[in-house]
N, C-alpha and C positions, 0 to 999 in steps of 0.2 A: 742684755737681753732687749726682745721686741720687746714694744706694748702694745696695748689689746688693740690699737690701731692700724696695726701693719696690714697693707693688704690695699688698702682704699687711696688711691693712685694720683697723684695732684701736678698740676703742672702749668711753670710760672711763663711768663712772657714781659720780656724785659721792653722797659718804651724806649724814649731818647734820649741820649745821653751813651748808649749801649751801640752808636753805629760808628760805626770806621771802615775806612777804604778795605777793600778787600774782599767786604761780609758779601755772602752768599754764593764765594766760588764755589764750583763744582755743585749748582742748583740748579743756576738756571738752565744748563744743558741739561742735567737728568729731567726738568720740567718745563719743557718748551713751550705746552702749550699755554698755561696760566704765566710763563711769560712775554711770553706774545703779544695775551689778551690785556695781561695789565701792560703791556707798549702802548698797544690800541689806547686804552682811557689813558694812560696821561701824556700820551702824544710826543714822547723822548726814550731813548732808550736809555730802560733801566741796569742793565744790565753795566752797560757803563758806567752807569753813575754812579754803582757801589764797587764794581771793581776797580777801576781809575781813576773815577772823579775830576777829569782834566780840567775841569771849571770850578772844583772849589765849591760846589752848589749842597755836596752831603752834611752838611751843617743849619744848612738854610731849612728854618720850617715847615716852609712850603713843602722840599725834597724830601727833608728827611723821614714826617710819617708815614709816607707814602712808601717808601723804601724800605725803612723795618715794618711796618705794616706786611710785603710781600714775602721779605724775609723771612721772618716769624711764618707764616702760612707755608713759604716751603720746607721751612724747617721740621716743623711739625708734620706735614707728612709727611716727607723723609724718617723720623724717627719711628710713627707708625709701618710702613711699607720696610720697615730694619729688624722688625717686631717688637718695639715697646707699647704700653699699652693704652688704652684710652686714659687720657684725662678723670676721675672721679671728679674730684673740683679743678675748677680752671681760676686762676690768677693773672693779671695783667697789671704790669704799672702805667697807672697812663696810659700812651698811646696803644701799651700790650692789652689792655683790657680790650680793645675790638679782637683783637688776632681772639683771648678767651671765649667772646662769643659768640666769635664765625668757627672754634671749633667744637660749638653746643648748639650748633644748627641755630643760631636767630638767623642768620643769611648769609647768603653764599660770597666768594670769596669773590667776585665782580665788586655784589653793591658795597662790602664791608672795607671795597678800593676805595668806590668813591664815596664814602662818609668820611674816609681818613682824608680825601683831598681837599674833603668842603673844610673840614676843620684843622688842617693845616693853612688853608688860603685862610681863615677869617681869623685865628690866632695869631699869625705873621702879621696883620692889619695892624695889630696894637703892636705900636712898636718902641711906648715908650714904660720903661723901668726895669727893675733889675732880680737877679735872684741872688741868695745868698745862702751856702751849706753851712751848718754849724756840729761842729764834735762834740760832742761832749757835756755836753745839757741835757738835762730830762728836755718834756714841752712845757710841763707845767714851769721849770724856771725859767726858763725863754721868755714863757708869755709873760713871767711874772717881770722879767729884763724891760721886757717891751713898753712894757706899763708904766716900769721904775723912769725911763729915758724917757717918756711919751713919744716912743714912734709909732702913731697909733697912724699912722697911712703902711702902715708891713701886716701879711697876713702870713701868717703858718702853712706852708703850702705841699711842705712833705711830712708824714712822720715815719721814717722809713726803720728804726730801730731806735733801742728806749735812748740811745745819746746821739743820732743823726737826724738833725729835721733841718731843713731847708724852708730860708725864711722867703718873703715873694711880696713888691712892693716899688714904691716910689725910689727911684732911684739915688737923691742925697737922704733919703733915710735906711737906706740898704748901705750908702756909704759912711754913713754915722756910725751903725751897728757893727761893720767889720773894725771901725779905726777904733769905736771903743768896747767889744769882744776882744780883739787884738791886744790892745791892753792889758787884759784882764789875764790875758794869756789862754783865751777857749781859741783849740784852733781853729776856722773858718776858711771858706776856699771861693770866692766867685763864680758863678756859672757862666759858662761862656753862651749864653741867650742872648735876644735882642729883645727881651721884654718880659715883664711878669707874670709867668703860667699862674694859673692856681693860685689866683686870688680876685679879690672883687673887682680887677683891672681889667679882668675878661670879663666881665659883664656884656658886653654891645656885642661879644661874639659869642656867648651863652647864647643872648636871646635871639639873632640871627642864628644860629645851627638849632635853635628850637625849633623856630620857624621852616625852616628846611626839614628837620628831620620830619616834620608831618604830610608828606608824600613817601615818606615810607613804613610799612608792616615789617613785622617782625615776626618768628617760627617759635614756633613753641621749642626750650630749653633740653636738650640731651642729656646732659651734668651740670652742677650747679655752678654758680660762677660767683665771685663774691667780688661786690663791690666795691670799688676806691672808697666810691663818696660816703658810704654808710659801715663798711666790715663787716658786711653783712650777704646774704645771698640777694642776687637778683629777685627781682617780682617781677613777672614777666609782663604784666599791662605797665612795667613802669619800667620799660627799656629805654625807650626812648626820654624821659624825661628824666633817669639819672645819667644818660649820656651826655648831654646838654648841660647842667647841672655839672658835673664832672669838671668841665672846664676851666669854670671858676671855683671848684670846691676842693679844699683839702684832700691829697691821695694818702686815705689811713691805710699805710701799706702795715707799718706794726699795728695794728687792732683786728687787720684780716690775717695776720700768720698766725697773729693768737689764737682766733678763731680757729682757723684752721689745724693749726696743730692740739686744738683738744680732739678733732676729730679724723686725726690722721699721725703719722711722725713725719719727723723731717728725712728720715730717712727714704723716703716714699715721695720725697717731693722731687721731682726735674725739670732742668730747667732748659729752657729748648732755642733758637738765636743765636746770639754773639754773648758770648760772656760767662762767667757764673757769676754773677752780681747780688741778682735775687737770691741761688741759696746757701750764698752767703750769709747776706743778709737773715735768711733764714736760722740758722746755724747761731746766730750773734742773738737773735730773738728766744732761740731754743733756752740757752745758758743762762738768758740772763734772768734776776731775781723777778719773780713772776707779781703784779700790782698787788697791792691791799686789800684783800677781801673783804665786802662789804660785813657789817656787824652784822649775826643771826637777828632776823624779826626784821630787819629794814628793808627796805625800795629803795631804786631809784625815783629819784621825783620824777613829774611829768608836768608840760606843758602843752597844754593842748593851745593851739592858733586858729581862727579861723578866718580867713582869708579877707582880701579885700574884692569889690566889686573887680568881678574879670576871674581874680584869684582863681589857681586848684593848686594840688596839696604837694607843687614846685612855691610856694608863693614865700616858704619858709627855709629853703633848702641849704640857704646863706647862713642863717641862723643857729642851725640844729650842730653845723661843722663847728660851731663857736660852743656850743654845749654838751662835749664829750661825753659828762658823766650826768645828762639830764636826755632822756627819755623824749623828744621832739615830735608831737604828734601834731599832722594836719588835717583839721575833718574838711573833707570834702566835699561839697553841695552837689547837689544832681546837677544831669546837662555840662560836667564836665572832665577831662580830667580820664581818670578811671572808668566814671560813673559820664559819660558820656552818650550813652544809650539812655539814661534815664531823661524824663521828662525835668525841664526847670520848672525852680519853685518863683512865682513872685511875690507870695503871702508869705509877711513875719512870722505870724504865730507855726505853721508848715515849716520852713526852714528850721525852726526854735526845734519844734518835737523831731526833726532829724536830725540836728547836732548834739539834741541828748540822747537818741537813741544808742548814739557812736560810741559815745562815753559813759553811758548808764553802767555797764558793769567794768570798766575801769579806773572805778574811783579807791584803788582799794591801795594806792600807796600815794602818800603830798601831791597836791598838784596844783598847777596855777589855770589861771586863762589868759590867752594875750590874742588881741583882734589891731589890725589897723584901717582906718577907716573905716567902711560899709563892716568887717570885722570888728570895729570895736564897740559898733552899736548890738549887733549879734551877740560879742561876746558878754556884754552887760546884760542883755536879754536873758541870754542861759544863766547866768547867775541868780537871775529874778525866779525860772522855772526852776532850778536847782532845790532852792530853798522853798520854794511851792511843794516841791516833791516831797522833801525832806531828805532830801541827801547830803553827803556831806558837801560843806561849803568847799572852795577852792583855799587856796592859803594866799592866792594875790590874783587882783586881778591887772592885768599889763594893760592900756590904751596908745594907741597912738596914730599922729594923723586926723584927730577927728574933736570936735568942740564938747562941753559935756552933754549928756542927751536931753538934757531938758529945752539945752536950743538945736532950734530948727536949721537942719542940715541947711548947707549950701547947697549939695547938688540935687536936691529934692524936685527938681522939675528937669534935672539931666535927662531923663529918659521921655522928655516928651521933644527932643529935640530932634526938628529932621536930619535927616541920614548924614549930610554935607556938615550942619551945626554942629553935630552928634560928632563925628571925629575931631569938628577944628578942636572942639573942645578936650576931646583924650587925648589931644598929641600937648595940647599945653599946659592940661593935667602930670603928662610923660610918664611914664612906668608902662608903652606897650612899645614892642621889641622893633624896631627901625624897620627889618624886612618886611613884616608883615602889610606896609605900606605897598609894595610892591605885589601883594597877591592878597586878587577881587573877593577869592573863595574863602581865603583864611579872614578876611575883611566881615565879609557875610557872614561867616560862625562866629565872630568871637559879635557882633555888632547882637546880633540876638541873646546870647549869652552876656552882653552888657548891661545893654535894655531891660535882659529880666531882672537883672540886679540892682539896678537905678530904679525899676520899678518899687522893689520894695523898699528900699530905702526912702523913696516921696512919698510911700503908705505911711512911714512910722510916726507916731501921735505918743509924743510922752505921757504915763500916766504916774500921775502922783501916788507913794508907796512908799512902806516905812525904808531906811535908806539898809543898805547892805550894810551887813560884822565883816566887812572884808577890806587890806588894806587898798590901796587902788594909788595907779603910777602913771602918770600923763608923762606923755612923750611927744615931740613936735617938731617939726623944721621952721630952721629960724627966718625962712623964705616962706613959711606958709602964709596962709592970710589970717588965722585965727589971733585973735588979741590975745592975753593973760589972763583977761576976764572969760573971755569963751573955754579957755584949760581950767583956768577953777571953779569953774560951773562939777567937774567932776564932785566937785567934795561933798557937794547936795546930795549926792547918793552913794557915800558910805559916812560909819561915824569911827571910820578909821581918820586920823592926820593923810593928807595926798600929798602925794608927793612927783614935782614935776620936772623933766629936764628937755631941753633945749637945744636939739643938734642944726649942724651946718648943712644947707640944705633944701631944696623941698619938700614937696609932698610926700615924693618916694627918696626922701632922705635914707630910708631903713637900710636900701640897700646899699650903702656907703656906711654904713656906720651899725653891722650886725655884729664884730666886736667891741662895741662900746652895750651894744640891748641885750648881748650876752652877759657882761658883766651887770646890769640893772638886774637882769631877771638872777644872775645868781644870789646879787644881794637880797632879792624879794625871795628869794626862794632857801635862802642860809644857804647854801651849798658853799662847799669850802673851798 
């Protein structure tokens, strides 16, 4: 019997790993115009690469990604001309997500090809690292294994099915994981890749791609595209941010398919392009036991994040992927990201008012606040405003990259620096995408945003007030300038005992420590 969702069509697009010599046979001759366009954009003979691969470049990321994009796009076009319906829901596995967005009308064929060319080039530059497929362990068991073995430089790259997970990270730790899992008779398979895709090691590629995407505009979507990064439908104004974060974020295929199967049936899913790997995954997910339901009357905990100077709603995307059982919400300030058309705020009371408006009606579940650097002081002020308004208090306040608020910020005069000195100081701090330095228009845009944030920080004056009845956890990088006394100053602001953590790294240590930060947040929120 067909279920009630039958008739809602879904189309799946494969990604890297599905390439094979001979792919695209018959399509290049049939669709000569887009094939010629692809050859012109690429500067080489794509059919020759796909059909014969005489130079053995088809498995080179720089060539694999554009080749798969073109074959997927032509395969989808072919299926429509043969009478198959368009997809109501569109999903792509990693690289395949670009085909899903193209099919939904986010960009035309040529623009999509240019995007994947750049993506492949940037990812290919990161030549270190490795990946390992693990079959027979759940995600929670595998994460527990990583903690148990101290494999702190490995990330979960792909969650394909309940028992098919891919690890990505440092080559020596991948080899150790392979050896230990093999000893435990867990099936493993090293992937034939040149780098640690979908891991923190891709952060430089992610940041450069984010800068590259500033030059593109995306059209409204004609169908629902489910994002690998969030396992939820794309938000149109966030296409660029989601695509850039996808490079270093996990491919949450299992959650994506579960979301899909709540709205359609496995029978109504079809794969285009090479093979049927994705439809087999759909069937495995459909027949697997569903995750246990949350107890009636309970809600997922929430973590409201406040960005550092210059940060937007992407600031904590790396943390989001390591907290699948927590709703991570970044409170975006005006003048950046999806709120770029709104005037920047330079006064702390106005910024805190804006943050409060964003979460006031979302306090119906246990929640915590987290802020890094400037965001730490803003989150602290937000706690006080919540208390003044008589609203529910957070279960925890997490802060990083900042001294206790009673100590004047080291960055309080940064906003006054002339342009050259301002940018030299930011380069020293880190956290700025390398490609930004090559684009004067982007630097001018970010300078305006950063100066507004630093001006707000410069205006901060600590006011004596009764301490909060909220636990505080303060985190810093080992190479930061803070003394232990600076960090311990957070204790003055809470009646609860202070917890502190120091991690390897500088002011932006968080970008290499998302898994560890997620564990700290889990403990503070008492998430199992």
